[in-house]
N, C-alpha and C positions, 0 to 999 in steps of 0.2 A: 414520498418522505413528505413532511408538511415543515413549514419554515425551518430554516436551519437556524438554531441559536449559536452564540458564543461557546458557549459550554459543548456543543456538538462538536463545534468546529475544532475546539481544544483535542475534545475526545478522538476523533478522528487522526489527526495528525498521531494523536501519542500511539493508536492504534497500529499506523503505518509504520513509524518506527519500530514499533517492538516488531512487526511482521518483516521487514526490512532484516532485522537483525537474527531472525529467527532462519533467515534463507541465508544468513551467514554474508551478504554483500556488502564489500568494503568501499569505500571512496564512493559515496551519493550525495545526490540532493533530490528533493522530493516537495510537490506541492498538493495538497487537496485543496480540492475545489467542489463544490455543490455541483450538481448538472442534471436536469431533467430527472428530476426523482432520483437521482443517484449519484454516488461519488465518482469525480475522474480523479484518478492519483499518477500525476506526472513523476515519472521517475527518470532520472539522469545519473547513468553510473560510468564508472569507468570499465572499457576493457582492456584484452591485451593490443588492440591495435589504435586505441584513443576513447570515446565516449560514445554511448549510444544512448537513445530515447525512448522510452516506450510510453503509450497511456494506456494505463490500466485503467479498470471497472471495478469497483463495489456498490453493493445497496445496502441496506441497515443490516450484514450479517460485519459490516465493518465494525461497526459501534456494540454489536454483539459480542464480537472476540475482544473488544478490550473489558468487557465484563467479565469475561471468563469462559465464555462460550466455545470449547474448545472445537468442535464439531464446524463451526462457523471459521474458526481461525485457520483450520486444517482443509476447508472449500479454497478459501481464498488463496493459502500459499500454493496448492495445487494448481489454480488456475492461473497463479502470477509467475510460475516455475519459469515455466517454458520461454515467457516474454522476456525473462531476467537471466537466462541460461551464461548468456555471454558476459556478463557480470562480474568482474574480480570478487575472489572469496575469501575469507581472511580464517 
């Protein structure tokens, strides 16, 4: 990834929010950070026994998902879902 602009950061945050909503995850916090040519997505979510933290990865497909690329969004959801299985769903 080239240098990350404020616009890219904002779009990445929006994309992660939309993907978390698609997963149905309730009670969660997340942060998006550019890291080594990819995005690090840190998610903390409520579980039945407390809270869990997961650090997920994404590449350019994160921004593609917010631009309407359904395949990119589906790929990220499939990759992230196992890491967030214990999170409470709405």
